[in-house]
HTML snippet that shows the backbone in 3Dmol.js (N, CA, C, O; Angstrom):
<script src="https://3Dmol.org/build/3Dmol-min.js"></script>
<div id="view" style="width:600px;height:400px;position:relative"></div>
<script>
const pdb = `
ATOM      1  N   UNK A   1     129.650 239.199 194.495  1.00  0.00           N
ATOM      2  CA  UNK A   1     128.520 239.714 195.248  1.00  0.00           C
ATOM      3  C   UNK A   1     128.990 240.447 196.489  1.00  0.00           C
ATOM      4  O   UNK A   1     128.405 241.458 196.877  1.00  0.00           O
ATOM      5  N   UNK A   2     130.027 239.950 197.104  1.00  0.00           N
ATOM      6  CA  UNK A   2     130.543 240.552 198.333  1.00  0.00           C
ATOM      7  C   UNK A   2     131.020 241.978 198.089  1.00  0.00           C
ATOM      8  O   UNK A   2     130.816 242.852 198.931  1.00  0.00           O
ATOM      9  N   UNK A   3     131.658 242.221 196.937  1.00  0.00           N
ATOM     10  CA  UNK A   3     132.193 243.540 196.618  1.00  0.00           C
ATOM     11  C   UNK A   3     131.076 244.557 196.442  1.00  0.00           C
ATOM     12  O   UNK A   3     131.171 245.672 196.953  1.00  0.00           O
ATOM     13  N   UNK A   4     130.036 244.194 195.736  1.00  0.00           N
ATOM     14  CA  UNK A   4     128.914 245.107 195.499  1.00  0.00           C
ATOM     15  C   UNK A   4     128.181 245.417 196.792  1.00  0.00           C
ATOM     16  O   UNK A   4     127.757 246.549 197.020  1.00  0.00           O
ATOM     17  N   UNK A   5     128.038 244.423 197.620  1.00  0.00           N
ATOM     18  CA  UNK A   5     127.332 244.630 198.874  1.00  0.00           C
ATOM     19  C   UNK A   5     128.123 245.564 199.784  1.00  0.00           C
ATOM     20  O   UNK A   5     127.525 246.313 200.556  1.00  0.00           O
ATOM     21  N   UNK A   6     129.438 245.539 199.712  1.00  0.00           N
ATOM     22  CA  UNK A   6     130.225 246.421 200.561  1.00  0.00           C
ATOM     23  C   UNK A   6     130.016 247.880 200.176  1.00  0.00           C
ATOM     24  O   UNK A   6     130.033 248.746 201.050  1.00  0.00           O
ATOM     25  N   UNK A   7     129.820 248.177 198.889  1.00  0.00           N
ATOM     26  CA  UNK A   7     129.535 249.555 198.483  1.00  0.00           C
ATOM     27  C   UNK A   7     128.190 250.010 199.019  1.00  0.00           C
ATOM     28  O   UNK A   7     128.055 251.143 199.483  1.00  0.00           O
ATOM     29  N   UNK A   8     127.206 249.147 198.959  1.00  0.00           N
ATOM     30  CA  UNK A   8     125.889 249.506 199.478  1.00  0.00           C
ATOM     31  C   UNK A   8     125.961 249.664 200.992  1.00  0.00           C
ATOM     32  O   UNK A   8     125.313 250.548 201.552  1.00  0.00           O
ATOM     33  N   UNK A   9     126.733 248.825 201.654  1.00  0.00           N
ATOM     34  CA  UNK A   9     126.889 248.967 203.096  1.00  0.00           C
ATOM     35  C   UNK A   9     127.628 250.254 203.446  1.00  0.00           C
ATOM     36  O   UNK A   9     127.356 250.856 204.484  1.00  0.00           O
ATOM     37  N   UNK A  10     128.550 250.681 202.602  1.00  0.00           N
ATOM     38  CA  UNK A  10     129.231 251.959 202.823  1.00  0.00           C
ATOM     39  C   UNK A  10     128.262 253.120 202.709  1.00  0.00           C
ATOM     40  O   UNK A  10     128.287 254.030 203.538  1.00  0.00           O
ATOM     41  N   UNK A  11     127.409 253.102 201.697  1.00  0.00           N
ATOM     42  CA  UNK A  11     126.381 254.145 201.552  1.00  0.00           C
ATOM     43  C   UNK A  11     125.403 254.087 202.716  1.00  0.00           C
ATOM     44  O   UNK A  11     124.925 255.122 203.182  1.00  0.00           O
ATOM     45  N   UNK A  12     125.108 252.895 203.180  1.00  0.00           N
ATOM     46  CA  UNK A  12     124.199 252.730 204.311  1.00  0.00           C
ATOM     47  C   UNK A  12     124.768 253.399 205.558  1.00  0.00           C
ATOM     48  O   UNK A  12     124.034 254.074 206.279  1.00  0.00           O
ATOM     49  N   UNK A  13     126.038 253.228 205.820  1.00  0.00           N
ATOM     50  CA  UNK A  13     126.620 253.821 207.014  1.00  0.00           C
ATOM     51  C   UNK A  13     126.786 255.330 206.878  1.00  0.00           C
ATOM     52  O   UNK A  13     126.634 256.051 207.864  1.00  0.00           O
ATOM     53  N   UNK A  14     127.094 255.824 205.679  1.00  0.00           N
ATOM     54  CA  UNK A  14     127.254 257.266 205.495  1.00  0.00           C
ATOM     55  C   UNK A  14     125.921 257.983 205.661  1.00  0.00           C
ATOM     56  O   UNK A  14     125.858 259.025 206.314  1.00  0.00           O
ATOM     57  N   UNK A  15     124.858 257.442 205.082  1.00  0.00           N
ATOM     58  CA  UNK A  15     123.559 258.095 205.136  1.00  0.00           C
ATOM     59  C   UNK A  15     122.702 257.637 206.318  1.00  0.00           C
ATOM     60  O   UNK A  15     121.546 258.042 206.441  1.00  0.00           O
ATOM     61  N   UNK A  16     123.261 256.801 207.179  1.00  0.00           N
ATOM     62  CA  UNK A  16     122.590 256.315 208.393  1.00  0.00           C
ATOM     63  C   UNK A  16     121.231 255.691 208.101  1.00  0.00           C
ATOM     64  O   UNK A  16     120.225 256.036 208.722  1.00  0.00           O
ATOM     65  N   UNK A  17     121.221 254.776 207.155  1.00  0.00           N
ATOM     66  CA  UNK A  17     120.012 254.036 206.815  1.00  0.00           C
ATOM     67  C   UNK A  17     120.081 252.701 207.541  1.00  0.00           C
ATOM     68  O   UNK A  17     121.096 252.009 207.470  1.00  0.00           O
ATOM     69  N   UNK A  18     119.006 252.331 208.241  1.00  0.00           N
ATOM     70  CA  UNK A  18     119.033 251.122 209.062  1.00  0.00           C
ATOM     71  C   UNK A  18     119.153 249.852 208.237  1.00  0.00           C
ATOM     72  O   UNK A  18     119.925 248.958 208.581  1.00  0.00           O
ATOM     73  N   UNK A  19     118.401 249.766 207.160  1.00  0.00           N
ATOM     74  CA  UNK A  19     118.407 248.576 206.318  1.00  0.00           C
ATOM     75  C   UNK A  19     119.014 248.912 204.958  1.00  0.00           C
ATOM     76  O   UNK A  19     118.583 249.863 204.305  1.00  0.00           O
ATOM     77  N   UNK A  20     119.997 248.150 204.533  1.00  0.00           N
ATOM     78  CA  UNK A  20     120.611 248.389 203.229  1.00  0.00           C
ATOM     79  C   UNK A  20     119.666 248.026 202.094  1.00  0.00           C
ATOM     80  O   UNK A  20     119.884 248.440 200.955  1.00  0.00           O
ATOM     81  N   UNK A  21     118.630 247.266 202.384  1.00  0.00           N
ATOM     82  CA  UNK A  21     117.701 246.824 201.349  1.00  0.00           C
ATOM     83  C   UNK A  21     116.977 247.997 200.695  1.00  0.00           C
ATOM     84  O   UNK A  21     116.535 247.896 199.551  1.00  0.00           O
ATOM     85  N   UNK A  22     116.852 249.120 201.425  1.00  0.00           N
ATOM     86  CA  UNK A  22     116.196 250.304 200.862  1.00  0.00           C
ATOM     87  C   UNK A  22     117.044 250.944 199.769  1.00  0.00           C
ATOM     88  O   UNK A  22     116.516 251.707 198.959  1.00  0.00           O
ATOM     89  N   UNK A  23     118.326 250.659 199.723  1.00  0.00           N
ATOM     90  CA  UNK A  23     119.204 251.208 198.697  1.00  0.00           C
ATOM     91  C   UNK A  23     119.260 250.335 197.451  1.00  0.00           C
ATOM     92  O   UNK A  23     119.690 250.802 196.397  1.00  0.00           O
ATOM     93  N   UNK A  24     118.841 249.097 197.546  1.00  0.00           N
ATOM     94  CA  UNK A  24     118.968 248.173 196.421  1.00  0.00           C
ATOM     95  C   UNK A  24     118.132 248.602 195.217  1.00  0.00           C
ATOM     96  O   UNK A  24     118.615 248.556 194.086  1.00  0.00           O
ATOM     97  N   UNK A  25     116.908 249.012 195.441  1.00  0.00           N
ATOM     98  CA  UNK A  25     116.025 249.388 194.324  1.00  0.00           C
ATOM     99  C   UNK A  25     116.525 250.642 193.622  1.00  0.00           C
ATOM    100  O   UNK A  25     116.582 250.645 192.393  1.00  0.00           O
ATOM    101  N   UNK A  26     116.897 251.730 194.342  1.00  0.00           N
ATOM    102  CA  UNK A  26     117.419 252.900 193.617  1.00  0.00           C
ATOM    103  C   UNK A  26     118.713 252.605 192.851  1.00  0.00           C
ATOM    104  O   UNK A  26     118.882 253.071 191.725  1.00  0.00           O
ATOM    105  N   UNK A  27     119.614 251.845 193.444  1.00  0.00           N
ATOM    106  CA  UNK A  27     120.864 251.516 192.758  1.00  0.00           C
ATOM    107  C   UNK A  27     120.585 250.644 191.540  1.00  0.00           C
ATOM    108  O   UNK A  27     121.167 250.864 190.478  1.00  0.00           O
ATOM    109  N   UNK A  28     119.707 249.665 191.680  1.00  0.00           N
ATOM    110  CA  UNK A  28     119.357 248.806 190.547  1.00  0.00           C
ATOM    111  C   UNK A  28     118.666 249.605 189.444  1.00  0.00           C
ATOM    112  O   UNK A  28     118.903 249.351 188.263  1.00  0.00           O
ATOM    113  N   UNK A  29     117.820 250.562 189.808  1.00  0.00           N
ATOM    114  CA  UNK A  29     117.139 251.392 188.809  1.00  0.00           C
ATOM    115  C   UNK A  29     118.133 252.252 188.039  1.00  0.00           C
ATOM    116  O   UNK A  29     118.001 252.417 186.827  1.00  0.00           O
ATOM    117  N   UNK A  30     119.114 252.794 188.723  1.00  0.00           N
ATOM    118  CA  UNK A  30     120.137 253.601 188.048  1.00  0.00           C
ATOM    119  C   UNK A  30     120.941 252.739 187.085  1.00  0.00           C
ATOM    120  O   UNK A  30     121.191 253.146 185.950  1.00  0.00           O
ATOM    121  N   UNK A  31     121.343 251.568 187.522  1.00  0.00           N
ATOM    122  CA  UNK A  31     122.118 250.675 186.660  1.00  0.00           C
ATOM    123  C   UNK A  31     121.291 250.240 185.452  1.00  0.00           C
ATOM    124  O   UNK A  31     121.802 250.200 184.333  1.00  0.00           O
ATOM    125  N   UNK A  32     120.030 249.918 185.670  1.00  0.00           N
ATOM    126  CA  UNK A  32     119.147 249.500 184.571  1.00  0.00           C
ATOM    127  C   UNK A  32     118.948 250.628 183.569  1.00  0.00           C
ATOM    128  O   UNK A  32     119.025 250.403 182.361  1.00  0.00           O
ATOM    129  N   UNK A  33     118.694 251.835 184.055  1.00  0.00           N
ATOM    130  CA  UNK A  33     118.489 252.971 183.158  1.00  0.00           C
ATOM    131  C   UNK A  33     119.738 253.264 182.341  1.00  0.00           C
ATOM    132  O   UNK A  33     119.649 253.539 181.144  1.00  0.00           O
ATOM    133  N   UNK A  34     120.889 253.209 182.972  1.00  0.00           N
ATOM    134  CA  UNK A  34     122.134 253.450 182.237  1.00  0.00           C
ATOM    135  C   UNK A  34     122.398 252.362 181.208  1.00  0.00           C
ATOM    136  O   UNK A  34     122.941 252.638 180.139  1.00  0.00           O
ATOM    137  N   UNK A  35     122.018 251.128 181.521  1.00  0.00           N
ATOM    138  CA  UNK A  35     122.253 250.054 180.553  1.00  0.00           C
ATOM    139  C   UNK A  35     121.359 250.204 179.325  1.00  0.00           C
ATOM    140  O   UNK A  35     121.788 249.895 178.214  1.00  0.00           O
ATOM    141  N   UNK A  36     120.145 250.663 179.503  1.00  0.00           N
ATOM    142  CA  UNK A  36     119.244 250.868 178.358  1.00  0.00           C
ATOM    143  C   UNK A  36     119.718 252.034 177.500  1.00  0.00           C
ATOM    144  O   UNK A  36     119.706 251.957 176.271  1.00  0.00           O
ATOM    145  N   UNK A  37     120.133 253.105 178.149  1.00  0.00           N
ATOM    146  CA  UNK A  37     120.542 254.309 177.420  1.00  0.00           C
ATOM    147  C   UNK A  37     121.837 254.074 176.649  1.00  0.00           C
ATOM    148  O   UNK A  37     121.998 254.591 175.544  1.00  0.00           O
ATOM    149  N   UNK A  38     122.750 253.312 177.211  1.00  0.00           N
ATOM    150  CA  UNK A  38     124.083 253.230 176.630  1.00  0.00           C
ATOM    151  C   UNK A  38     124.322 252.028 175.722  1.00  0.00           C
ATOM    152  O   UNK A  38     125.195 252.098 174.857  1.00  0.00           O
ATOM    153  N   UNK A  39     123.596 250.946 175.877  1.00  0.00           N
ATOM    154  CA  UNK A  39     123.945 249.728 175.157  1.00  0.00           C
ATOM    155  C   UNK A  39     122.850 249.296 174.185  1.00  0.00           C
ATOM    156  O   UNK A  39     122.114 248.347 174.456  1.00  0.00           O
ATOM    157  N   UNK A  40     122.746 249.979 173.079  1.00  0.00           N
ATOM    158  CA  UNK A  40     121.782 249.578 172.057  1.00  0.00           C
ATOM    159  C   UNK A  40     122.224 248.254 171.419  1.00  0.00           C
ATOM    160  O   UNK A  40     121.413 247.353 171.201  1.00  0.00           O
ATOM    161  N   UNK A  41     123.495 248.161 171.133  1.00  0.00           N
ATOM    162  CA  UNK A  41     124.075 246.949 170.586  1.00  0.00           C
ATOM    163  C   UNK A  41     125.567 246.953 170.901  1.00  0.00           C
ATOM    164  O   UNK A  41     126.175 248.014 171.042  1.00  0.00           O
ATOM    165  N   UNK A  42     126.142 245.784 171.010  1.00  0.00           N
ATOM    166  CA  UNK A  42     127.562 245.702 171.361  1.00  0.00           C
ATOM    167  C   UNK A  42     128.434 246.335 170.284  1.00  0.00           C
ATOM    168  O   UNK A  42     129.408 247.018 170.601  1.00  0.00           O
ATOM    169  N   UNK A  43     128.100 246.120 169.026  1.00  0.00           N
ATOM    170  CA  UNK A  43     128.921 246.631 167.934  1.00  0.00           C
ATOM    171  C   UNK A  43     128.821 248.149 167.802  1.00  0.00           C
ATOM    172  O   UNK A  43     129.755 248.796 167.329  1.00  0.00           O
ATOM    173  N   UNK A  44     127.703 248.710 168.215  1.00  0.00           N
ATOM    174  CA  UNK A  44     127.571 250.167 168.224  1.00  0.00           C
ATOM    175  C   UNK A  44     128.233 250.754 169.460  1.00  0.00           C
ATOM    176  O   UNK A  44     128.798 251.846 169.415  1.00  0.00           O
ATOM    177  N   UNK A  45     128.160 250.032 170.547  1.00  0.00           N
ATOM    178  CA  UNK A  45     128.675 250.557 171.807  1.00  0.00           C
ATOM    179  C   UNK A  45     130.182 250.759 171.791  1.00  0.00           C
ATOM    180  O   UNK A  45     130.670 251.775 172.286  1.00  0.00           O
ATOM    181  N   UNK A  46     130.917 249.826 171.240  1.00  0.00           N
ATOM    182  CA  UNK A  46     132.375 249.897 171.321  1.00  0.00           C
ATOM    183  C   UNK A  46     132.935 251.144 170.635  1.00  0.00           C
ATOM    184  O   UNK A  46     133.599 251.926 171.315  1.00  0.00           O
ATOM    185  N   UNK A  47     132.720 251.384 169.353  1.00  0.00           N
ATOM    186  CA  UNK A  47     133.369 252.569 168.766  1.00  0.00           C
ATOM    187  C   UNK A  47     132.665 253.887 169.061  1.00  0.00           C
ATOM    188  O   UNK A  47     133.313 254.933 169.104  1.00  0.00           O
ATOM    189  N   UNK A  48     131.358 253.856 169.265  1.00  0.00           N
ATOM    190  CA  UNK A  48     130.612 255.101 169.400  1.00  0.00           C
ATOM    191  C   UNK A  48     130.388 255.481 170.857  1.00  0.00           C
ATOM    192  O   UNK A  48     130.663 256.613 171.255  1.00  0.00           O
ATOM    193  N   UNK A  49     129.896 254.550 171.645  1.00  0.00           N
ATOM    194  CA  UNK A  49     129.474 254.884 172.991  1.00  0.00           C
ATOM    195  C   UNK A  49     130.563 254.731 174.045  1.00  0.00           C
ATOM    196  O   UNK A  49     130.389 255.217 175.162  1.00  0.00           O
ATOM    197  N   UNK A  50     131.653 254.088 173.742  1.00  0.00           N
ATOM    198  CA  UNK A  50     132.687 253.912 174.757  1.00  0.00           C
ATOM    199  C   UNK A  50     133.273 255.232 175.239  1.00  0.00           C
ATOM    200  O   UNK A  50     133.449 255.390 176.447  1.00  0.00           O
ATOM    201  N   UNK A  51     133.585 256.190 174.368  1.00  0.00           N
ATOM    202  CA  UNK A  51     134.050 257.489 174.888  1.00  0.00           C
ATOM    203  C   UNK A  51     132.987 258.218 175.708  1.00  0.00           C
ATOM    204  O   UNK A  51     133.307 258.900 176.681  1.00  0.00           O
ATOM    205  N   UNK A  52     131.729 258.073 175.313  1.00  0.00           N
ATOM    206  CA  UNK A  52     130.645 258.697 176.071  1.00  0.00           C
ATOM    207  C   UNK A  52     130.517 258.033 177.441  1.00  0.00           C
ATOM    208  O   UNK A  52     130.342 258.711 178.454  1.00  0.00           O
ATOM    209  N   UNK A  53     130.604 256.718 177.463  1.00  0.00           N
ATOM    210  CA  UNK A  53     130.531 255.989 178.726  1.00  0.00           C
ATOM    211  C   UNK A  53     131.663 256.392 179.649  1.00  0.00           C
ATOM    212  O   UNK A  53     131.459 256.577 180.849  1.00  0.00           O
ATOM    213  N   UNK A  54     132.853 256.526 179.092  1.00  0.00           N
ATOM    214  CA  UNK A  54     134.005 256.880 179.923  1.00  0.00           C
ATOM    215  C   UNK A  54     133.801 258.248 180.568  1.00  0.00           C
ATOM    216  O   UNK A  54     134.160 258.447 181.729  1.00  0.00           O
ATOM    217  N   UNK A  55     133.239 259.172 179.836  1.00  0.00           N
ATOM    218  CA  UNK A  55     133.074 260.526 180.353  1.00  0.00           C
ATOM    219  C   UNK A  55     131.871 260.668 181.283  1.00  0.00           C
ATOM    220  O   UNK A  55     131.986 261.279 182.346  1.00  0.00           O
ATOM    221  N   UNK A  56     130.731 260.119 180.904  1.00  0.00           N
ATOM    222  CA  UNK A  56     129.501 260.377 181.635  1.00  0.00           C
ATOM    223  C   UNK A  56     129.112 259.293 182.641  1.00  0.00           C
ATOM    224  O   UNK A  56     128.234 259.523 183.473  1.00  0.00           O
ATOM    225  N   UNK A  57     129.737 258.131 182.585  1.00  0.00           N
ATOM    226  CA  UNK A  57     129.396 257.079 183.535  1.00  0.00           C
ATOM    227  C   UNK A  57     130.583 256.745 184.422  1.00  0.00           C
ATOM    228  O   UNK A  57     130.457 256.751 185.646  1.00  0.00           O
ATOM    229  N   UNK A  58     131.728 256.456 183.829  1.00  0.00           N
ATOM    230  CA  UNK A  58     132.877 256.037 184.621  1.00  0.00           C
ATOM    231  C   UNK A  58     133.415 257.154 185.502  1.00  0.00           C
ATOM    232  O   UNK A  58     133.744 256.918 186.664  1.00  0.00           O
ATOM    233  N   UNK A  59     133.509 258.350 184.973  1.00  0.00           N
ATOM    234  CA  UNK A  59     134.024 259.467 185.778  1.00  0.00           C
ATOM    235  C   UNK A  59     133.110 259.747 186.962  1.00  0.00           C
ATOM    236  O   UNK A  59     133.608 259.845 188.083  1.00  0.00           O
ATOM    237  N   UNK A  60     131.788 259.883 186.773  1.00  0.00           N
ATOM    238  CA  UNK A  60     130.956 260.118 187.957  1.00  0.00           C
ATOM    239  C   UNK A  60     130.980 258.972 188.962  1.00  0.00           C
ATOM    240  O   UNK A  60     131.067 259.210 190.167  1.00  0.00           O
ATOM    241  N   UNK A  61     130.903 257.735 188.485  1.00  0.00           N
ATOM    242  CA  UNK A  61     130.816 256.616 189.416  1.00  0.00           C
ATOM    243  C   UNK A  61     132.152 256.263 190.063  1.00  0.00           C
ATOM    244  O   UNK A  61     132.172 255.695 191.155  1.00  0.00           O
ATOM    245  N   UNK A  62     133.259 256.587 189.417  1.00  0.00           N
ATOM    246  CA  UNK A  62     134.561 256.237 189.979  1.00  0.00           C
ATOM    247  C   UNK A  62     135.258 257.405 190.655  1.00  0.00           C
ATOM    248  O   UNK A  62     136.172 257.192 191.452  1.00  0.00           O
ATOM    249  N   UNK A  63     134.855 258.630 190.361  1.00  0.00           N
ATOM    250  CA  UNK A  63     135.529 259.783 190.953  1.00  0.00           C
ATOM    251  C   UNK A  63     134.562 260.647 191.756  1.00  0.00           C
ATOM    252  O   UNK A  63     134.803 260.908 192.935  1.00  0.00           O
ATOM    253  N   UNK A  64     133.473 261.092 191.135  1.00  0.00           N
ATOM    254  CA  UNK A  64     132.604 262.072 191.768  1.00  0.00           C
ATOM    255  C   UNK A  64     131.823 261.472 192.943  1.00  0.00           C
ATOM    256  O   UNK A  64     131.799 262.064 194.021  1.00  0.00           O
ATOM    257  N   UNK A  65     131.196 260.332 192.762  1.00  0.00           N
ATOM    258  CA  UNK A  65     130.418 259.720 193.845  1.00  0.00           C
ATOM    259  C   UNK A  65     131.301 259.359 195.033  1.00  0.00           C
ATOM    260  O   UNK A  65     130.918 259.662 196.163  1.00  0.00           O
ATOM    261  N   UNK A  66     132.464 258.727 194.845  1.00  0.00           N
ATOM    262  CA  UNK A  66     133.316 258.480 196.012  1.00  0.00           C
ATOM    263  C   UNK A  66     133.786 259.762 196.704  1.00  0.00           C
ATOM    264  O   UNK A  66     133.884 259.799 197.930  1.00  0.00           O
ATOM    265  N   UNK A  67     134.077 260.811 195.932  1.00  0.00           N
ATOM    266  CA  UNK A  67     134.467 262.079 196.557  1.00  0.00           C
ATOM    267  C   UNK A  67     133.318 262.679 197.359  1.00  0.00           C
ATOM    268  O   UNK A  67     133.538 263.202 198.451  1.00  0.00           O
ATOM    269  N   UNK A  68     132.103 262.611 196.835  1.00  0.00           N
ATOM    270  CA  UNK A  68     130.947 263.116 197.586  1.00  0.00           C
ATOM    271  C   UNK A  68     130.721 262.325 198.866  1.00  0.00           C
ATOM    272  O   UNK A  68     130.382 262.899 199.900  1.00  0.00           O
ATOM    273  N   UNK A  69     130.907 261.010 198.801  1.00  0.00           N
ATOM    274  CA  UNK A  69     130.778 260.193 200.009  1.00  0.00           C
ATOM    275  C   UNK A  69     131.870 260.521 201.017  1.00  0.00           C
ATOM    276  O   UNK A  69     131.617 260.545 202.221  1.00  0.00           O
ATOM    277  N   UNK A  70     133.081 260.773 200.535  1.00  0.00           N
ATOM    278  CA  UNK A  70     134.176 261.142 201.426  1.00  0.00           C
ATOM    279  C   UNK A  70     133.913 262.490 202.088  1.00  0.00           C
ATOM    280  O   UNK A  70     134.154 262.651 203.284  1.00  0.00           O
ATOM    281  N   UNK A  71     133.425 263.452 201.325  1.00  0.00           N
ATOM    282  CA  UNK A  71     133.086 264.765 201.882  1.00  0.00           C
ATOM    283  C   UNK A  71     131.966 264.633 202.915  1.00  0.00           C
ATOM    284  O   UNK A  71     132.024 265.248 203.980  1.00  0.00           O
ATOM    285  N   UNK A  72     130.951 263.830 202.600  1.00  0.00           N
ATOM    286  CA  UNK A  72     129.853 263.618 203.548  1.00  0.00           C
ATOM    287  C   UNK A  72     130.370 262.975 204.829  1.00  0.00           C
ATOM    288  O   UNK A  72     129.912 263.313 205.921  1.00  0.00           O
ATOM    289  N   UNK A  73     131.313 262.058 204.705  1.00  0.00           N
ATOM    290  CA  UNK A  73     131.897 261.412 205.878  1.00  0.00           C
ATOM    291  C   UNK A  73     132.633 262.421 206.749  1.00  0.00           C
ATOM    292  O   UNK A  73     132.453 262.425 207.967  1.00  0.00           O
ATOM    293  N   UNK A  74     133.463 263.279 206.148  1.00  0.00           N
ATOM    294  CA  UNK A  74     134.214 264.243 206.929  1.00  0.00           C
ATOM    295  C   UNK A  74     133.311 265.306 207.550  1.00  0.00           C
ATOM    296  O   UNK A  74     133.560 265.739 208.675  1.00  0.00           O
ATOM    297  N   UNK A  75     132.279 265.728 206.846  1.00  0.00           N
ATOM    298  CA  UNK A  75     131.335 266.699 207.415  1.00  0.00           C
ATOM    299  C   UNK A  75     130.605 266.077 208.597  1.00  0.00           C
ATOM    300  O   UNK A  75     130.428 266.716 209.635  1.00  0.00           O
ATOM    301  N   UNK A  76     130.192 264.856 208.438  1.00  0.00           N
ATOM    302  CA  UNK A  76     129.504 264.155 209.525  1.00  0.00           C
ATOM    303  C   UNK A  76     130.437 263.967 210.719  1.00  0.00           C
ATOM    304  O   UNK A  76     130.023 264.145 211.865  1.00  0.00           O
ATOM    305  N   UNK A  77     131.675 263.613 210.458  1.00  0.00           N
ATOM    306  CA  UNK A  77     132.646 263.410 211.526  1.00  0.00           C
ATOM    307  C   UNK A  77     132.925 264.728 212.256  1.00  0.00           C
ATOM    308  O   UNK A  77     133.039 264.748 213.481  1.00  0.00           O
ATOM    309  N   UNK A  78     133.035 265.828 211.501  1.00  0.00           N
ATOM    310  CA  UNK A  78     133.278 267.138 212.109  1.00  0.00           C
ATOM    311  C   UNK A  78     132.083 267.575 212.960  1.00  0.00           C
ATOM    312  O   UNK A  78     132.261 268.136 214.041  1.00  0.00           O
ATOM    313  N   UNK A  79     130.872 267.319 212.474  1.00  0.00           N
ATOM    314  CA  UNK A  79     129.675 267.689 213.244  1.00  0.00           C
ATOM    315  C   UNK A  79     129.542 266.883 214.534  1.00  0.00           C
ATOM    316  O   UNK A  79     129.019 267.388 215.527  1.00  0.00           O
ATOM    317  N   UNK A  80     130.007 265.647 214.528  1.00  0.00           N
ATOM    318  CA  UNK A  80     129.948 264.830 215.741  1.00  0.00           C
ATOM    319  C   UNK A  80     130.944 265.323 216.778  1.00  0.00           C
ATOM    320  O   UNK A  80     130.672 265.231 217.975  1.00  0.00           O
ATOM    321  N   UNK A  81     132.091 265.845 216.353  1.00  0.00           N
ATOM    322  CA  UNK A  81     133.091 266.362 217.290  1.00  0.00           C
ATOM    323  C   UNK A  81     132.633 267.666 217.933  1.00  0.00           C
ATOM    324  O   UNK A  81     132.973 267.946 219.083  1.00  0.00           O
ATOM    325  N   UNK A  82     131.862 268.463 217.195  1.00  0.00           N
ATOM    326  CA  UNK A  82     131.436 269.778 217.708  1.00  0.00           C
ATOM    327  C   UNK A  82     130.359 269.686 218.760  1.00  0.00           C
ATOM    328  O   UNK A  82     129.909 270.710 219.275  1.00  0.00           O
TER     329      UNK A  82
END
`;
const viewer = $3Dmol.createViewer("view");
viewer.addModel(pdb, "pdb");
viewer.setStyle({}, {cartoon: {color: "spectrum"}});
viewer.zoomTo();
viewer.render();
</script>
């Protein structure tokens, strides 16, 4: 639980949201929607959906979203210095 909360707290500080609780519902909705779309059954998911998951879920959540947060952090930091 501590690990997941730290990601939400990171998004909270980047987007300057006072309460992290406002992020819980959108994040939970995204996770729920992805679970319905991708996991019809375990036996179907492994050979068929695993390559799709790797490309369309893991890459965005492990590479693209952190890069966007990093860019937002540096832009915000640069604007504060100016």
